[in-house]
KEKE-3310 file (N, C-alpha, C; in steps of 0.2 Angstrom, whole numbers, plus 5000, padded with zeros to 4 digits):
npx = (5372:5367:5352:5343:5342:5334:5318:5304:5292:5278:5268:5252:5239:5233:5220:5222:5218:5222:5223:5210:5196:5200:5204:5193:5186:5196:5211:5225:5239:5237:5235:5239:5255:5260:5256:5256:5253:5258:5262:5266:5277:5286:5287:5293:5305:5310:5311:5321:5331:5334:5327:5317:5306:5291:5279:5263:5255:5239:5223:5211:5201:5207:5204:5205:5218:5224:5217:5224:5237:5236:5231:5242:5253:5267:5273:5270:5277:5290:5293:5290:5274:5265:5250:5244:5230:5222:5210:5206:5213:5229:5240:5256:5266:5261:5255:5265:5265:5256:5262:5270:5284:5295:5310:5323:5334:5324:5316:5305:5293:5283:5268:5266:5276:5288:5304:5322:5330:5343:5340:5347:5359:5354:5351:5364:5370:5363:5366:5380:5379:5375:5362:5346:5335:5334:5331:5328:5333:5329:5334:5324:5317:5306:5295:5288:5274:5271:5272:5283:5281:5292:5289:5287:5279:5273:5269:5278:5287:5301:5307:5305:5301:5301:5292:5300:5312:5314:5324:5323:5327:5319:5309:5309:5300:5304:5312:5323:5322:5328:5323:5322:5315:5302:5297:5292:5280:5264:5252:5236:5235:5235:5248:5258:5272:5280:5278:5283:5297:5299:5298:5309:5320:5318:5321:5334:5339:5348:5345:5346:5350:5349:5357:5355:5356:5346:5332:5316:5299:5283:5269:5257:5255:5246:5253:5266:5262:5257:5270:5276:5270:5273:5288:5290:5284:5293:5305:5305:5315:5324:5319:5321:5312:5309:5300:5294:5293:5284:5272:5271:5269:5256:5248:5236:5239:5237:5227:5225:5224:5239:5244:5247:5259:5253:5249:5359:5356:5351:5337:5330:5315)
npy = (5119:5108:5099:5104:5095:5098:5099:5110:5120:5130:5141:5143:5146:5156:5169:5182:5194:5207:5212:5213:5221:5212:5199:5192:5184:5177:5168:5173:5169:5169:5182:5195:5201:5213:5205:5192:5179:5180:5168:5160:5167:5164:5150:5149:5155:5146:5135:5140:5141:5128:5119:5104:5099:5104:5108:5114:5121:5123:5131:5142:5144:5134:5126:5135:5137:5125:5122:5132:5128:5115:5119:5125:5119:5120:5123:5112:5103:5106:5106:5096:5096:5096:5095:5100:5100:5111:5108:5116:5132:5131:5139:5147:5139:5128:5122:5114:5102:5094:5090:5077:5067:5075:5074:5078:5093:5107:5120:5134:5145:5160:5162:5175:5184:5195:5193:5193:5184:5172:5157:5145:5150:5154:5141:5136:5144:5142:5128:5130:5137:5128:5128:5125:5131:5143:5160:5171:5187:5204:5221:5234:5250:5260:5274:5286:5295:5307:5320:5317:5317:5319:5317:5320:5312:5323:5331:5339:5345:5337:5335:5335:5326:5326:5316:5304:5291:5274:5260:5242:5225:5213:5198:5190:5181:5168:5153:5141:5124:5112:5095:5091:5101:5099:5092:5100:5104:5101:5090:5096:5106:5123:5134:5147:5155:5164:5159:5147:5149:5155:5144:5136:5144:5144:5131:5130:5129:5133:5147:5154:5170:5175:5187:5198:5206:5206:5210:5213:5212:5212:5207:5206:5217:5232:5243:5239:5230:5239:5245:5234:5231:5241:5240:5227:5227:5235:5229:5214:5205:5206:5198:5186:5183:5185:5198:5191:5178:5180:5183:5171:5162:5164:5160:5149:5132:5119:5104:5089:5092:5090:5077:5080:5076:5068:5068:5196:5211:5228:5239:5253:5260)
npz = (4823:4836:4840:4855:4870:4880:4887:4885:4893:4890:4898:4896:4900:4906:4909:4905:4910:4912:4899:4895:4886:4876:4878:4882:4874:4868:4868:4878:4873:4859:4856:4844:4839:4829:4815:4820:4831:4848:4854:4842:4839:4850:4848:4836:4839:4848:4839:4830:4839:4840:4848:4852:4858:4865:4878:4880:4892:4895:4897:4899:4886:4878:4867:4856:4855:4853:4840:4833:4832:4826:4814:4808:4801:4798:4810:4819:4811:4813:4827:4841:4848:4862:4873:4889:4899:4910:4922:4932:4937:4943:4946:4942:4945:4950:4939:4933:4939:4932:4921:4912:4913:4916:4918:4917:4916:4913:4903:4907:4902:4902:4892:4886:4882:4875:4868:4865:4870:4872:4874:4875:4880:4893:4899:4899:4908:4919:4922:4925:4936:4946:4952:4959:4953:4940:4937:4924:4923:4922:4920:4925:4923:4931:4930:4941:4937:4944:4957:4970:4987:5001:5017:5035:5050:5056:5046:5040:5026:5018:5006:4988:4975:4958:4947:4949:4945:4947:4948:4946:4948:4938:4936:4921:4918:4913:4915:4922:4927:4938:4940:4953:4959:4958:4968:4977:4973:4973:4966:4959:4967:4971:4967:4966:4957:4965:4978:4977:4975:4987:4995:4991:4995:5008:5011:5009:4996:4981:4972:4957:4948:4931:4925:4911:4895:4886:4875:4882:4884:4893:4887:4893:4900:4896:4892:4888:4878:4868:4865:4860:4848:4840:4839:4835:4822:4816:4817:4815:4812:4823:4832:4827:4817:4800:4789:4779:4785:4795:4788:4781:4792:4796:4786:4782:4782:4770:4768:4780:4798:4807:4819:4835:4848:4862:4877:4870:4870:4865:4862:4855:4862)
capx = (5370:5364:5346:5343:5338:5330:5311:5301:5285:5275:5262:5248:5232:5230:5214:5224:5213:5225:5221:5203:5191:5203:5205:5187:5184:5202:5216:5231:5244:5235:5235:5244:5260:5260:5250:5258:5252:5264:5264:5269:5284:5290:5288:5298:5311:5312:5313:5327:5337:5335:5323:5313:5300:5287:5272:5259:5250:5233:5217:5207:5200:5212:5202:5207:5226:5224:5216:5229:5243:5234:5230:5248:5258:5274:5275:5271:5282:5297:5294:5284:5270:5259:5246:5242:5225:5220:5203:5205:5219:5233:5245:5261:5271:5257:5253:5270:5263:5252:5266:5273:5291:5300:5315:5329:5333:5319:5314:5298:5292:5276:5266:5264:5282:5292:5311:5326:5335:5346:5337:5352:5364:5351:5352:5371:5372:5360:5370:5386:5378:5373:5356:5340:5331:5337:5326:5330:5332:5329:5334:5318:5316:5299:5295:5281:5272:5268:5277:5283:5283:5295:5285:5287:5273:5270:5267:5283:5290:5308:5309:5300:5304:5296:5292:5306:5313:5317:5327:5322:5328:5313:5309:5307:5295:5308:5315:5326:5321:5330:5318:5321:5311:5295:5295:5289:5274:5259:5247:5230:5236:5237:5255:5261:5279:5284:5278:5288:5303:5300:5299:5315:5324:5317:5324:5341:5341:5351:5341:5351:5347:5353:5357:5357:5355:5341:5326:5310:5292:5278:5264:5251:5254:5244:5258:5271:5259:5258:5277:5278:5267:5278:5294:5289:5282:5299:5311:5304:5321:5327:5316:5322:5307:5309:5294:5291:5292:5278:5267:5270:5267:5249:5245:5233:5241:5232:5228:5222:5229:5244:5243:5252:5260:5249:5252:5359:5356:5346:5333:5326:5308)
capy = (5118:5102:5100:5104:5089:5101:5100:5117:5121:5136:5142:5147:5145:5162:5172:5188:5199:5214:5214:5214:5216:5208:5192:5190:5178:5176:5167:5178:5167:5171:5190:5196:5206:5214:5200:5186:5178:5180:5161:5158:5170:5160:5144:5150:5156:5139:5131:5143:5139:5120:5115:5100:5096:5109:5106:5120:5120:5127:5131:5147:5144:5130:5124:5139:5136:5118:5123:5136:5123:5110:5122:5128:5113:5122:5123:5105:5099:5108:5105:5092:5100:5092:5099:5098:5104:5112:5109:5123:5135:5129:5143:5147:5134:5122:5119:5109:5095:5090:5089:5071:5065:5081:5070:5082:5100:5109:5127:5136:5152:5162:5163:5182:5189:5196:5194:5190:5180:5166:5152:5140:5153:5154:5135:5135:5148:5138:5122:5132:5139:5123:5130:5121:5135:5149:5165:5176:5194:5210:5228:5238:5256:5263:5281:5288:5301:5312:5323:5312:5321:5316:5321:5316:5311:5329:5334:5344:5342:5337:5334:5335:5323:5327:5311:5300:5284:5269:5254:5236:5219:5209:5192:5190:5175:5163:5150:5134:5120:5105:5090:5091:5106:5097:5089:5106:5106:5096:5089:5098:5111:5130:5136:5152:5155:5167:5155:5141:5152:5155:5137:5134:5148:5142:5124:5131:5128:5138:5150:5159:5175:5175:5194:5198:5213:5204:5214:5210:5215:5208:5210:5206:5224:5235:5248:5235:5227:5244:5245:5228:5232:5246:5237:5220:5229:5238:5225:5207:5201:5206:5192:5179:5182:5190:5200:5186:5173:5182:5182:5164:5158:5165:5157:5142:5126:5115:5097:5088:5094:5085:5075:5082:5071:5069:5067:5201:5217:5233:5242:5259:5260)
capz = (4830:4837:4844:4862:4873:4885:4886:4886:4895:4890:4902:4891:4902:4909:4906:4902:4913:4911:4892:4893:4883:4870:4879:4885:4870:4864:4873:4878:4869:4852:4854:4839:4839:4822:4812:4822:4838:4852:4854:4836:4839:4854:4845:4830:4842:4850:4833:4828:4844:4840:4853:4848:4862:4869:4881:4881:4898:4893:4901:4896:4878:4876:4861:4851:4855:4849:4833:4829:4831:4821:4807:4806:4801:4798:4817:4821:4808:4815:4834:4843:4853:4866:4877:4896:4900:4917:4923:4935:4937:4948:4947:4938:4947:4951:4933:4931:4942:4927:4915:4913:4911:4917:4922:4916:4916:4908:4902:4907:4901:4901:4885:4884:4883:4868:4870:4860:4875:4870:4879:4877:4885:4899:4901:4901:4914:4925:4924:4928:4943:4951:4955:4958:4949:4938:4934:4919:4926:4918:4923:4923:4926:4932:4932:4944:4934:4949:4961:4976:4993:5007:5022:5041:5053:5058:5040:5038:5020:5018:5000:4983:4969:4952:4942:4950:4941:4951:4945:4949:4944:4938:4933:4914:4916:4910:4921:4921:4933:4939:4942:4960:4962:4957:4975:4981:4969:4974:4961:4960:4972:4968:4969:4961:4957:4970:4984:4976:4976:4995:4998:4989:4999:5015:5011:5008:4989:4977:4966:4953:4943:4925:4922:4904:4892:4881:4875:4885:4886:4895:4883:4897:4902:4890:4890:4885:4872:4863:4863:4856:4842:4836:4839:4831:4815:4813:4818:4816:4812:4829:4836:4824:4811:4795:4787:4775:4789:4799:4784:4780:4798:4797:4781:4784:4778:4766:4770:4786:4803:4810:4826:4840:4853:4868:4884:4875:4865:4867:4856:4858:4862)
cpx = (5366:5357:5347:5339:5334:5322:5309:5294:5283:5269:5257:5240:5229:5224:5216:5219:5216:5224:5214:5201:5194:5203:5199:5185:5190:5208:5223:5237:5243:5234:5241:5249:5262:5254:5252:5257:5258:5267:5268:5276:5288:5291:5293:5305:5314:5315:5320:5333:5337:5332:5318:5306:5297:5280:5269:5254:5244:5227:5211:5206:5205:5210:5205:5215:5227:5223:5221:5235:5241:5233:5237:5253:5265:5277:5276:5275:5289:5298:5288:5281:5265:5256:5245:5236:5224:5213:5201:5212:5223:5240:5251:5267:5267:5255:5258:5269:5259:5256:5270:5280:5296:5306:5322:5328:5328:5318:5307:5298:5284:5274:5264:5270:5285:5299:5315:5332:5337:5344:5343:5358:5361:5352:5359:5373:5369:5364:5377:5385:5377:5367:5351:5335:5335:5331:5330:5328:5333:5329:5329:5318:5309:5299:5288:5279:5268:5274:5277:5285:5287:5293:5286:5280:5269:5267:5272:5286:5298:5311:5304:5304:5299:5297:5299:5306:5316:5319:5326:5325:5322:5313:5306:5301:5298:5312:5318:5325:5326:5324:5317:5317:5304:5293:5291:5282:5269:5253:5240:5230:5238:5244:5257:5269:5283:5284:5283:5295:5305:5301:5306:5320:5324:5321:5331:5343:5343:5346:5345:5347:5352:5352:5359:5355:5350:5336:5321:5304:5287:5271:5257:5250:5252:5249:5264:5268:5259:5265:5279:5275:5271:5285:5294:5288:5289:5304:5309:5310:5325:5325:5317:5317:5308:5301:5290:5289:5285:5272:5266:5267:5259:5245:5243:5236:5236:5233:5225:5227:5233:5242:5249:5253:5256:5253:5251:5361:5351:5343:5329:5319:5305)
cpy = (5112:5103:5100:5098:5092:5102:5107:5116:5128:5137:5147:5146:5151:5165:5179:5194:5206:5217:5214:5220:5211:5201:5189:5183:5176:5174:5171:5176:5169:5178:5191:5202:5207:5209:5193:5185:5177:5172:5158:5161:5166:5154:5144:5151:5150:5135:5134:5141:5131:5116:5110:5097:5102:5106:5113:5118:5125:5126:5135:5146:5140:5127:5128:5139:5130:5119:5127:5132:5118:5113:5125:5123:5114:5122:5116:5101:5100:5107:5101:5096:5096:5097:5096:5103:5105:5112:5115:5126:5133:5133:5143:5142:5127:5118:5114:5102:5091:5088:5082:5071:5071:5078:5073:5089:5103:5117:5128:5143:5154:5163:5170:5187:5189:5198:5191:5186:5174:5161:5147:5143:5153:5147:5133:5138:5145:5132:5124:5134:5134:5124:5125:5124:5141:5154:5170:5183:5199:5217:5232:5244:5258:5270:5282:5295:5306:5315:5319:5317:5316:5320:5316:5316:5318:5333:5339:5341:5343:5336:5334:5332:5323:5321:5306:5293:5280:5263:5248:5230:5214:5203:5193:5185:5169:5160:5143:5130:5114:5101:5090:5096:5104:5094:5094:5107:5100:5096:5092:5103:5118:5132:5141:5152:5158:5163:5149:5144:5153:5149:5135:5137:5145:5135:5124:5129:5134:5141:5155:5164:5176:5183:5194:5205:5212:5209:5210:5215:5210:5210:5209:5212:5228:5240:5245:5232:5233:5245:5240:5228:5236:5243:5231:5222:5232:5234:5218:5203:5201:5201:5186:5178:5188:5192:5194:5180:5174:5181:5175:5160:5159:5163:5150:5137:5122:5108:5096:5090:5088:5083:5077:5077:5073:5069:5072:5207:5222:5236:5248:5258:5267)
cpz = (4831:4841:4851:4865:4878:4883:4888:4888:4894:4893:4898:4893:4905:4905:4903:4904:4912:4904:4890:4891:4878:4871:4882:4881:4866:4869:4872:4873:4861:4851:4850:4841:4832:4819:4814:4829:4842:4853:4848:4836:4844:4851:4840:4833:4845:4844:4830:4832:4845:4846:4849:4852:4866:4872:4882:4887:4897:4898:4898:4889:4875:4869:4855:4850:4851:4842:4829:4828:4826:4814:4804:4806:4800:4805:4819:4817:4810:4823:4836:4849:4856:4871:4884:4898:4908:4918:4927:4936:4944:4949:4942:4939:4947:4945:4931:4934:4937:4921:4916:4911:4911:4921:4921:4916:4911:4909:4903:4906:4900:4894:4883:4885:4876:4870:4864:4864:4871:4875:4880:4881:4892:4903:4903:4907:4920:4927:4927:4935:4948:4954:4954:4953:4947:4935:4930:4922:4921:4922:4921:4927:4926:4934:4935:4941:4939:4953:4968:4982:4998:5013:5029:5044:5055:5052:5037:5031:5020:5011:4995:4977:4963:4947:4943:4946:4946:4947:4949:4945:4944:4935:4926:4913:4912:4915:4918:4927:4933:4942:4949:4963:4962:4964:4979:4978:4970:4968:4963:4966:4970:4971:4964:4962:4962:4977:4983:4977:4984:4998:4997:4994:5006:5016:5010:5001:4986:4972:4963:4949:4938:4923:4915:4901:4886:4881:4878:4886:4888:4892:4887:4900:4896:4888:4886:4878:4867:4861:4858:4849:4837:4834:4834:4823:4812:4812:4819:4816:4819:4834:4833:4818:4806:4793:4784:4780:4793:4795:4783:4786:4799:4791:4782:4779:4775:4769:4777:4792:4805:4817:4830:4845:4859:4874:4889:4871:4868:4861:4859:4857:4863)
residu = (MET:GLN:MET:SER:SER:ASN:ARG:VAL:VAL:ILE:LEU:ALA:GLY:GLY:LYS:GLY:THR:ARG:LEU:ARG:PRO:PHE:THR:ALA:SER:PHE:PRO:LYS:PRO:LEU:VAL:PRO:VAL:GLY:ASP:THR:PRO:ILE:LEU:ALA:ILE:LEU:LEU:GLN:GLN:LEU:ILE:ASN:GLN:ARG:PHE:SER:GLU:VAL:THR:LEU:ALA:VAL:GLY:HIS:LEU:SER:GLU:LEU:ILE:ARG:ALA:TYR:ILE:ASN:CYS:HIS:ARG:THR:ILE:SER:LYS:ALA:ILE:ASN:VAL:ASP:PHE:VAL:ASP:GLU:ALA:ARG:ALA:THR:GLY:THR:ALA:GLY:ALA:LEU:ALA:ASN:VAL:ALA:ASP:LEU:THR:ASN:THR:PHE:LEU:VAL:MET:ASN:GLY:ASP:LEU:LEU:THR:ASN:LEU:ASP:PHE:ASN:ASP:LEU:ILE:ARG:ALA:HIS:LYS:GLN:SER:GLY:ALA:ALA:LEU:THR:ILE:ALA:GLY:HIS:ALA:LYS:GLN:GLU:ARG:ILE:ASP:LEU:GLY:VAL:LEU:GLU:VAL:ASP:GLU:SER:GLY:ARG:LEU:HIS:GLY:TYR:ASN:GLU:LYS:PRO:ALA:HIS:LYS:PHE:GLU:VAL:SER:MET:GLY:ILE:TYR:VAL:TYR:GLU:PRO:SER:VAL:LEU:ARG:PHE:ILE:GLU:ARG:ASP:THR:TYR:LEU:ASP:PHE:PRO:THR:LEU:VAL:ARG:TYR:LEU:LEU:GLU:ALA:GLY:GLU:LEU:VAL:HIS:VAL:HIS:ARG:ASN:SER:ALA:PHE:TRP:LEU:ASP:ILE:GLY:ARG:PRO:GLU:ASP:TYR:ALA:LYS:ALA:GLN:ASP:ILE:PHE:GLU:ARG:ARG:PRO:GLU:TYR:PHE:GLY:LEU:ALA:ASN:SER:ASP:ALA:ARG:ASP:ARG:ASN:THR:ARG:ASP:GLN:GLY:PRO:PRO:SER:THR:SER:ARG:ASN:GLY:ALA:GLN:SER:LEU:SER:VAL)
# end
């Protein structure tokens, strides 16, 4: 497989408030799944899928993320990593205004997800769609652990549903952008991703959803994080890492730190 020419941006600057107190003094991208930080899993997947350029958009406790990359030379030898620091949070879309040289189709993902999505398939689907932006979509079922009442304004009951389940199509936090989208993002201005999508739709731009059957968990959610621990421990190869790989990736490399560049399946849970 030839190297992908597509740049990757990983959004790694969030404070991880949903995982507190774990993330009070620890950046969310370094939260371990098994004994491997989620960021290391994502980077290894990008390496396995032949990506060569990744930018980490960092903020909260960024020095710890830098130190991790610099102390694990197996990562920086296999993929070029650079960093963009945010002095203040500018949102999940606004952060892209600080990333230089996004002149071709590029891949963006949150730094707190566990998936086995084929990123190259996602990019191919995006290009075939002709969209300005593509969102990787996941079919999610949420169960309400309560009895739900169907009641009218007078208080008369019309139905009773015990612990109903609802299905939604949700964003996986993985996107493919065309550079033209950047004109909607102002530098040093807060902009979250849902607002960016609204701007694009209002401007008549095509936004595509890439439906897929890949496994996905948002480890920023405590319940998903607990599931991720169990699944990754049992099946690291499902995510492109063997048990030995996971151990090796957490062995501190000897010698001086390297210099970074500046600048569809299912699994029972």
